[in-house]
DRENTOR-60400 format. One record per residue (C-alpha): residue number from 1; y, z, x; residue in three letters. Coordinates in nm, 2 decimals. Example, Ala and Ser with C-alpha at 12.3 -4.5 7.8 and 13.67 -1.06 7.14 Angstrom:
<rs>
1 -0.45 0.78 1.23 ALA
2 -0.11 0.71 1.37 SER
</rs>
This chain:
<rs>
1 10.60 17.90 7.69 MET
2 10.89 17.95 7.45 LEU
3 10.94 18.30 7.58 HIS
4 10.96 18.17 7.94 ILE
5 11.21 17.89 7.84 LEU
6 11.42 18.14 7.64 GLY
7 11.44 18.38 7.94 GLY
8 11.54 18.10 8.17 ALA
9 11.81 17.98 7.93 ALA
10 11.95 18.34 7.90 GLN
11 11.96 18.37 8.28 ARG
12 12.14 18.04 8.31 ALA
13 12.40 18.13 8.05 VAL
14 12.45 18.47 8.21 ALA
15 12.49 18.30 8.55 GLY
16 12.75 18.07 8.42 VAL
17 12.93 18.36 8.25 GLN
18 12.93 18.57 8.57 ASP
19 13.05 18.27 8.78 TYR
20 13.33 18.20 8.54 SER
21 13.45 18.56 8.55 ILE
22 13.44 18.57 8.93 LEU
23 13.63 18.24 8.95 SER
24 13.90 18.35 8.71 LEU
25 13.94 18.69 8.89 ARG
26 13.98 18.51 9.22 SER
27 14.28 18.33 9.08 LEU
28 14.44 18.62 8.88 THR
29 14.41 18.84 9.19 ASN
30 14.68 18.62 9.35 LEU
31 14.94 18.73 9.10 ALA
32 14.92 19.11 9.18 ALA
33 14.86 19.31 9.49 GLY
34 14.71 19.43 9.71 PRO
35 14.69 19.09 9.90 ARG
36 14.48 19.06 10.21 TYR
37 14.68 18.79 10.39 MET
38 14.53 18.87 10.73 LEU
39 14.18 18.81 10.58 ASP
40 14.31 18.49 10.43 ALA
41 14.45 18.37 10.76 MET
42 14.12 18.46 10.94 GLU
43 13.93 18.25 10.68 GLN
44 14.18 17.96 10.72 MET
45 14.09 17.96 11.09 ASP
46 13.72 17.97 11.02 ILE
47 13.72 17.71 10.74 ILE
48 14.01 17.48 10.85 GLY
49 14.00 17.49 11.23 VAL
50 13.62 17.54 11.25 GLY
51 13.55 17.24 11.03 SER
52 13.80 17.01 11.20 LEU
53 13.57 16.85 11.47 PRO
54 13.30 16.75 11.22 ILE
55 13.55 16.62 10.97 VAL
56 13.74 16.41 11.22 LEU
57 13.42 16.27 11.38 LEU
58 13.27 16.18 11.05 THR
59 13.60 16.03 10.92 GLY
60 13.63 15.81 11.23 PHE
61 13.28 15.66 11.18 PHE
62 13.32 15.62 10.81 ILE
63 13.62 15.41 10.86 GLY
64 13.45 15.21 11.13 ALA
65 13.14 15.14 10.91 VAL
66 13.36 15.04 10.62 MET
67 13.52 14.77 10.83 VAL
68 13.19 14.64 10.95 LEU
69 13.06 14.62 10.59 GLN
70 13.37 14.48 10.42 THR
71 13.47 14.26 10.71 GLY
72 13.13 14.08 10.72 SER
73 13.19 13.98 10.35 GLN
74 13.55 13.89 10.39 PHE
75 13.47 13.67 10.69 THR
76 13.26 13.44 10.46 ARG
77 13.58 13.36 10.26 PHE
78 13.82 13.37 10.54 GLY
79 14.00 13.68 10.41 GLN
80 13.95 13.93 10.69 THR
81 14.32 14.03 10.66 ALA
82 14.22 14.21 10.33 LEU
83 14.00 14.46 10.53 THR
84 14.29 14.70 10.58 GLY
85 14.37 14.71 10.21 ASP
86 14.01 14.78 10.11 VAL
87 13.95 15.05 10.37 VAL
88 14.28 15.23 10.30 ALA
89 14.22 15.24 9.92 ILE
90 13.86 15.35 9.95 ALA
91 13.93 15.61 10.20 LEU
92 14.23 15.77 10.04 VAL
93 14.11 15.76 9.68 ARG
94 13.74 15.84 9.72 GLU
95 13.56 15.86 10.05 LEU
96 13.80 16.09 10.23 GLY
97 13.82 16.37 9.97 PRO
98 13.45 16.35 9.87 THR
99 13.30 16.33 10.22 ILE
100 13.53 16.61 10.34 THR
101 13.44 16.82 10.04 GLY
102 13.07 16.78 10.10 LEU
103 13.09 16.84 10.47 LEU
104 13.29 17.16 10.42 VAL
105 13.06 17.27 10.14 ALA
106 12.76 17.23 10.37 GLY
107 12.93 17.42 10.65 ARG
108 13.14 17.69 10.47 CYS
109 12.99 17.74 10.13 SER
110 12.66 17.83 10.30 SER
111 12.84 18.05 10.55 GLY
112 13.03 18.24 10.28 ILE
113 12.71 18.30 10.08 ALA
114 12.52 18.41 10.39 SER
115 12.80 18.65 10.50 GLU
116 12.86 18.81 10.16 LEU
117 12.49 18.82 10.09 GLY
118 12.43 19.01 10.41 SER
119 12.71 19.25 10.33 MET
120 12.55 19.31 9.99 LEU
121 12.20 19.37 10.13 VAL
122 12.33 19.61 10.39 THR
123 12.53 19.80 10.12 GLU
124 12.87 19.73 10.27 GLN
125 12.99 19.60 9.94 VAL
126 12.88 19.92 9.77 ASP
127 13.06 20.12 10.03 ALA
128 13.37 19.91 9.97 MET
129 13.36 19.99 9.60 ARG
130 13.31 20.36 9.68 ALA
131 13.63 20.36 9.89 MET
132 13.82 20.21 9.59 GLY
133 13.84 19.86 9.73 THR
134 13.78 19.57 9.48 ASP
135 13.54 19.32 9.65 PRO
136 13.68 19.04 9.45 SER
137 14.03 19.10 9.60 ARG
138 13.91 19.18 9.95 LYS
139 13.62 18.92 9.99 LEU
140 13.66 18.65 9.73 VAL
141 14.03 18.58 9.69 THR
142 14.11 18.53 10.06 PRO
143 13.82 18.28 10.10 ARG
144 13.93 18.09 9.78 VAL
145 14.29 18.08 9.90 LEU
146 14.20 17.97 10.25 ALA
147 13.98 17.69 10.11 THR
148 14.25 17.57 9.86 LEU
149 14.50 17.54 10.14 LEU
150 14.28 17.40 10.42 MET
151 14.07 17.13 10.23 LEU
152 14.37 16.90 10.14 PRO
153 14.49 16.92 10.51 LEU
154 14.14 16.84 10.64 LEU
155 14.12 16.55 10.39 THR
156 14.46 16.40 10.50 ALA
157 14.34 16.42 10.87 LEU
158 14.01 16.26 10.78 ALA
159 14.19 15.98 10.60 ASP
160 14.41 15.91 10.90 PHE
161 14.13 15.92 11.15 ILE
162 13.92 15.70 10.92 GLY
163 14.19 15.44 10.92 LEU
164 14.22 15.47 11.30 LEU
165 13.84 15.41 11.33 GLY
166 13.87 15.11 11.10 GLY
167 14.16 14.97 11.30 CYS
168 13.97 15.00 11.63 VAL
169 13.67 14.82 11.49 VAL
170 13.89 14.56 11.32 SER
171 14.06 14.48 11.65 VAL
172 13.74 14.45 11.86 PHE
173 13.50 14.29 11.60 THR
174 13.72 14.10 11.35 LEU
175 13.99 14.01 11.60 ARG
176 14.26 14.14 11.37 LEU
177 14.60 14.25 11.49 ASP
178 14.64 14.63 11.48 ALA
179 15.00 14.60 11.34 TYR
180 14.87 14.37 11.06 GLN
181 14.59 14.62 10.98 PHE
182 14.82 14.92 10.95 TRP
183 15.09 14.72 10.76 THR
184 14.84 14.60 10.50 ARG
185 14.67 14.94 10.47 ALA
186 15.01 15.12 10.41 ILE
187 15.13 14.85 10.17 ASP
188 14.81 14.87 9.97 ALA
189 14.85 15.24 9.89 LEU
190 15.05 15.35 9.59 GLU
191 15.19 15.70 9.52 PHE
192 14.92 15.75 9.25 ALA
193 14.65 15.69 9.52 ASP
194 14.80 15.95 9.75 LEU
195 14.82 16.20 9.46 MET
196 14.46 16.13 9.36 GLN
197 14.34 16.17 9.72 GLY
198 14.52 16.50 9.78 LEU
199 14.46 16.66 9.44 SER
200 14.08 16.62 9.45 LYS
201 14.03 16.85 9.75 PRO
202 14.21 17.13 9.57 VAL
203 13.94 17.13 9.30 PHE
204 13.66 17.07 9.55 PHE
205 13.78 17.36 9.77 GLY
206 13.79 17.59 9.46 PHE
207 13.43 17.49 9.37 ILE
208 13.27 17.53 9.71 LEU
209 13.45 17.87 9.78 ALA
210 13.37 18.02 9.44 THR
211 13.01 17.90 9.44 VAL
212 12.96 18.04 9.79 GLY
213 13.11 18.38 9.69 CYS
214 12.91 18.40 9.37 TYR
215 12.58 18.31 9.53 LYS
216 12.65 18.56 9.81 GLY
217 12.75 18.85 9.58 LEU
218 12.45 18.79 9.34 SER
219 12.18 18.80 9.61 VAL
220 11.85 18.97 9.51 ARG
221 11.54 19.03 9.72 GLY
222 11.68 19.14 10.06 GLY
223 11.70 18.90 10.36 THR
224 11.48 18.64 10.19 GLN
225 11.73 18.64 9.90 GLY
226 12.01 18.57 10.14 VAL
227 11.83 18.26 10.26 GLY
228 11.77 18.14 9.91 ARG
229 12.14 18.21 9.82 ALA
230 12.26 18.01 10.12 THR
231 12.05 17.71 10.02 THR
232 12.15 17.73 9.66 GLN
233 12.52 17.76 9.75 ALA
234 12.51 17.42 9.94 VAL
235 12.30 17.25 9.66 VAL
236 12.51 17.37 9.37 VAL
237 12.85 17.32 9.53 SER
238 12.75 16.97 9.64 SER
239 12.63 16.87 9.30 VAL
240 12.94 17.02 9.13 LEU
241 13.17 16.84 9.37 ILE
242 13.00 16.50 9.29 ILE
243 13.02 16.57 8.92 ALA
244 13.38 16.69 8.94 ALA
245 13.47 16.37 9.14 ASP
246 13.36 16.15 8.85 PHE
247 13.57 16.33 8.59 PHE
248 13.87 16.37 8.83 LEU
249 13.86 15.99 8.91 THR
250 13.84 15.91 8.54 LYS
251 14.14 16.13 8.46 VAL
252 14.34 15.99 8.76 SER
253 14.28 15.63 8.67 LEU
254 14.37 15.70 8.30 PHE
255 14.70 15.87 8.40 LEU
256 14.78 15.58 8.63 ALA
257 14.71 15.33 8.35 ASP
258 14.44 15.16 8.55 LYS
259 14.16 15.21 8.31 VAL
260 14.13 15.24 7.93 PHE
</rs>
């Protein structure tokens, strides 16, 4: 029993070490050439444009649901005008970055792991190394760079569409004036809220891209291993995003002097 636990602990430590090395190399590769910018732009199209429909659709309904939930409570106290404040703060600070990160992780982290895992199984990665091309530069860094750039943009769009969905529901269910909703939503936001909402996606994007690349490049067991790596990439990246969100929120509130 102790032998089994010891072996599992060694594999876990080795996995964390390999993941850390891969993540660090993906960033240091940006400082020196060769840079594969065409690959990065292709990944920006896949990750950014490809994720846009699901992010916008989800953002709209999240904003709409928030108005239904908060508005029903504010109506009891005759304070429905506060709905715009609550929806704006919750979306920009928390729900927009987190939901967008989880959606893109489910779609792209699994896709990255599947693509790289298939290349590894079919020995394309070995052929790349034989020709003198570093897989971390050619495969990992473009995907990390594309995700770092695209996720904040997707989050900003999700926030806006979420507020739009909240506005529509406020007008038709709470009978609020649209101008009043937007005015209160904008006035409720501070610069620290915007920085918090746009800095989180950078960390989330780095997590989902590096986890997807690591799981893809560490596939074992042929095509069945590719399937396992795809599932693990989604699970691990989602859990890490939720955990990172807690610590990033704590740090952001501390820096804004809003929590001790």
